[in-house]
C-alpha positions as CSV (number, residue, x, y, z in Angstrom):
1,M,118.0,117.1,81.8
2,V,116.2,116.9,85.2
3,A,112.7,118.4,85.1
4,H,110.5,119.3,88.1
5,L,107.6,116.8,88.4
6,A,104.5,117.3,90.4
7,P,103.9,114.7,93.1
8,S,102.6,111.5,91.5
9,F,99.3,109.8,92.4
10,K,101.1,107.4,94.7
11,Q,103.2,110.1,96.3
12,R,100.1,112.1,97.0
13,M,98.5,109.2,98.9
14,G,101.8,108.5,100.6
15,A,101.6,112.1,102.0
16,G,98.2,111.3,103.5
17,I,96.1,113.0,100.8
18,P,93.0,110.9,99.9
19,Q,92.4,110.8,96.2
20,I,88.9,111.1,94.7
21,G,88.3,110.2,91.1
22,I,85.7,109.6,88.4
23,R,85.5,106.8,85.9
24,T,85.3,107.5,82.1
25,Q,84.1,105.1,79.5
26,F,83.5,107.5,76.6
27,C,87.0,107.0,75.1
28,S,87.1,110.7,74.5
29,P,90.0,113.2,75.1
30,I,87.4,116.0,75.3
31,V,85.4,114.2,78.0
32,A,88.6,113.3,79.9
33,E,89.8,116.9,79.8
34,A,86.5,118.2,81.0
35,L,86.4,115.8,83.9
36,G,90.0,116.7,84.8
37,F,89.1,120.4,84.9
38,C,86.2,119.6,87.3
39,G,88.8,119.2,90.1
40,F,89.0,115.4,90.5
41,D,92.3,114.1,91.8
42,Y,92.2,111.4,89.1
43,V,90.3,110.2,86.1
44,Y,89.9,106.5,85.9
45,I,90.2,105.5,82.2
46,D,88.5,102.1,81.6
47,M,89.9,99.6,79.1
48,E,88.0,96.7,80.6
49,H,84.4,97.7,80.1
50,A,84.9,100.3,77.4
51,P,86.4,100.0,73.8
52,N,89.6,101.9,74.7
53,D,93.0,100.9,73.2
54,V,96.5,102.2,73.9
55,M,96.1,105.1,71.4
56,S,92.8,106.3,72.8
57,V,94.3,106.1,76.3
58,L,97.3,108.1,75.2
59,L,95.0,110.8,73.7
60,Q,93.1,111.0,77.0
61,A,96.2,111.2,79.1
62,Q,97.5,114.0,76.9
63,A,94.2,115.9,77.4
64,L,94.4,115.4,81.2
65,A,97.9,116.8,81.3
66,A,96.4,120.3,81.1
67,S,94.7,119.7,84.4
68,E,95.9,118.5,87.8
69,A,94.1,115.2,87.5
70,H,96.2,112.0,87.2
71,A,95.4,109.4,84.6
72,V,94.6,106.0,86.2
73,V,94.1,103.2,83.7
74,R,92.3,99.9,84.2
75,L,93.4,97.3,81.8
76,A,91.2,94.6,80.3
77,S,93.7,91.9,81.6
78,D,97.1,91.3,82.9
79,D,98.7,91.1,79.4
80,P,102.4,92.1,79.9
81,A,102.6,93.6,76.4
82,V,99.8,96.1,77.1
83,I,101.3,96.9,80.5
84,Q,104.6,97.6,78.7
85,R,103.0,99.8,76.1
86,L,100.9,101.8,78.6
87,L,104.0,102.5,80.7
88,D,105.9,103.6,77.7
89,V,103.2,106.1,76.7
90,G,103.6,107.7,80.2
91,I,100.8,106.1,82.2
92,E,102.1,105.9,85.7
93,N,99.0,104.3,87.4
94,L,97.8,100.9,86.2
95,V,94.9,98.8,87.6
96,I,94.8,95.1,86.8
97,P,91.4,93.5,87.1
98,M,90.5,90.1,88.6
99,V,93.8,89.3,90.3
100,E,93.2,86.2,92.4
101,S,96.6,84.9,93.5
102,P,100.0,86.1,94.6
103,A,101.5,84.4,91.5
104,Q,99.3,86.5,89.2
105,A,100.2,89.7,91.2
106,A,103.9,88.8,90.9
107,R,103.5,88.5,87.1
108,V,102.0,91.9,87.0
109,A,104.7,93.5,89.0
110,K,107.4,91.7,86.9
111,A,105.9,93.2,83.7
112,A,105.8,96.7,85.2
113,L,109.3,96.9,86.7
114,Y,112.8,96.9,85.1
115,P,115.4,94.3,85.8
116,P,116.6,93.2,88.3
117,R,113.2,93.5,90.0
118,G,111.2,92.8,86.9
119,A,111.4,92.1,83.2
120,R,110.1,95.3,81.6
121,S,111.9,96.0,78.3
122,A,114.0,99.1,78.4
123,S,113.5,101.9,75.9
124,G,115.5,105.1,75.8
125,I,112.9,107.3,74.2
126,H,109.2,107.3,75.0
127,R,106.5,109.6,76.4
128,G,107.2,108.2,79.9
129,N,110.6,110.0,80.0
130,R,109.4,112.9,77.8
131,Y,111.0,111.4,74.7
132,G,114.5,111.1,76.3
133,N,114.4,114.6,77.8
134,L,113.8,113.6,81.4
135,D,116.4,112.0,83.6
136,L,114.4,109.8,86.0
137,G,117.4,108.5,87.9
138,P,118.5,105.0,88.7
139,T,114.9,103.9,89.5
140,L,113.8,104.9,86.0
141,G,110.7,106.5,87.5
142,E,109.6,103.4,89.4
143,D,109.1,105.4,92.6
144,R,106.3,107.2,90.8
145,L,104.5,104.1,89.5
146,C,101.3,102.9,91.2
147,I,100.6,99.3,90.3
148,T,97.2,98.3,91.6
149,V,95.6,94.9,91.5
150,Q,91.8,94.6,91.8
151,I,90.2,92.3,94.4
152,E,86.9,91.1,92.9
153,S,86.2,87.5,94.0
154,R,86.0,85.2,97.0
155,A,89.2,83.6,95.9
156,A,91.0,87.0,96.0
157,I,89.5,87.8,99.4
158,G,90.8,84.5,100.7
159,R,94.3,85.2,99.5
160,V,94.5,88.9,100.1
161,A,97.3,88.7,102.6
162,E,99.5,86.9,100.2
163,I,98.6,89.2,97.3
164,A,99.3,92.3,99.4
165,A,102.7,90.9,100.3
166,V,103.9,90.8,96.7
167,E,106.8,93.2,96.1
168,G,106.0,95.7,93.4
169,V,102.3,95.8,94.1
170,D,101.5,99.2,95.5
171,A,97.8,99.1,96.0
172,L,94.7,96.8,96.1
173,L,91.4,98.1,94.8
174,F,88.1,96.4,95.6
175,G,85.5,95.8,92.9
176,P,82.3,95.6,94.8
177,A,80.0,94.8,91.9
178,D,82.0,91.6,91.0
179,L,82.4,90.7,94.7
180,A,78.7,91.0,95.2
181,A,78.0,88.7,92.3
182,D,80.6,86.2,93.5
183,Y,79.0,86.2,97.0
184,G,75.6,85.5,95.5
185,H,74.3,89.1,95.9
186,F,74.3,90.4,92.3
187,G,73.7,94.1,92.2
188,Q,73.8,94.5,96.0
189,T,77.2,96.1,96.6
190,E,76.1,97.2,100.0
191,H,75.0,93.8,101.2
192,P,76.3,93.2,104.7
193,E,78.2,90.1,103.7
194,V,80.0,92.0,100.9
195,V,80.8,95.0,103.1
196,A,82.1,92.7,105.8
197,A,84.4,90.9,103.4
198,I,85.8,94.2,102.1
199,E,86.3,95.6,105.6
200,G,88.1,92.5,106.8
201,A,90.3,92.4,103.7
202,A,91.1,96.1,103.8
203,A,92.4,95.7,107.4
204,I,94.8,93.1,106.2
205,I,96.0,95.3,103.3
206,Q,96.5,98.2,105.6
207,R,98.5,96.1,108.1
208,A,100.7,95.1,105.1
209,G,101.4,98.8,104.5
210,K,99.8,98.8,101.1
211,L,97.4,101.4,99.7
212,V,93.7,100.5,99.5
213,G,91.0,101.7,97.1
214,M,87.3,101.5,96.4
215,S,85.1,102.0,93.4
216,T,81.4,103.1,93.8
217,G,78.6,104.6,91.8
218,D,77.2,106.4,94.9
219,P,79.2,109.5,95.9
220,S,77.4,109.5,99.3
221,L,79.3,106.4,100.3
222,A,82.8,108.0,99.7
223,G,83.0,109.5,103.2
224,G,82.4,106.2,104.9
225,W,85.1,104.4,103.0
226,L,87.6,107.2,103.5
227,A,86.8,107.2,107.2
228,R,87.8,103.5,107.2
229,G,91.3,104.6,106.0
230,F,90.9,104.0,102.3
231,N,93.4,106.0,100.2
232,F,91.5,106.4,97.0
233,I,88.0,106.1,95.6
234,S,86.2,106.7,92.3
235,V,82.7,108.0,93.0
236,A,80.8,108.0,89.7
237,G,81.0,107.1,86.0
238,D,80.5,109.5,83.1
239,V,78.2,107.2,81.1
240,A,75.9,106.6,84.1
241,L,75.9,110.4,84.9
242,L,74.9,111.3,81.3
243,V,72.2,108.6,81.0
244,G,70.8,109.4,84.4
245,Q,70.6,113.1,83.7
246,A,69.1,112.4,80.3
247,R,66.4,110.3,81.7
248,R,65.6,112.9,84.3
249,A,65.4,115.6,81.7
250,L,63.1,113.5,79.5
251,A,60.9,112.6,82.5
252,A,60.6,116.3,83.4
253,A,59.7,117.3,79.9
254,R,57.0,114.6,79.6
255,R,55.5,115.7,82.9
């Protein structure tokens, strides 16, 4: 059976539609669903800095399915077994942190793609193909996948052209917090040296024809990055929003 599928996260960006998202670290389907209904293009589920596992990610993805927001999942590492399991539970958009070489990027792509391009193990029935009820054609849905590697160090900046050239890598996402730390400016994500490094690397990525993304905790910065031609950006995190609002409420009450 061939079912109608809405455009994927990657397909939306390929059509020139910038994607704005929000990070979630609560590991909660209710929170993910609520954020999806807010109108974000994607909800960025974090396995690196939150205690998510494959099952909690699955539950959040199921909750998001009621909204138009895509699930984008950042893994804790480039573990091929976790990549395999997330793809099988229907996660189309994966972010791999701390990628610093074309060889590492190639390993990620190999884990995400079926032979002959990769080494992903084939399974006939899983959530990704609606339990065998969806005919994804000869590409097995790979045209919908968005495999993103995260650029978060001087080493990665130095090899960004080689990383962007890896077949099977669709997008490169900057991690400004880790970049700032590696450049000796911990906590200063808008330091001129950090911004210059990102801008220079982004131009290389764009010339390679790959998608480019940014993550920030300051929504007011989104317009500037989108104006530079970035394709997607997460603009806030749910834990930070809750804690910030709680502090403001407490301060107002004490006044």
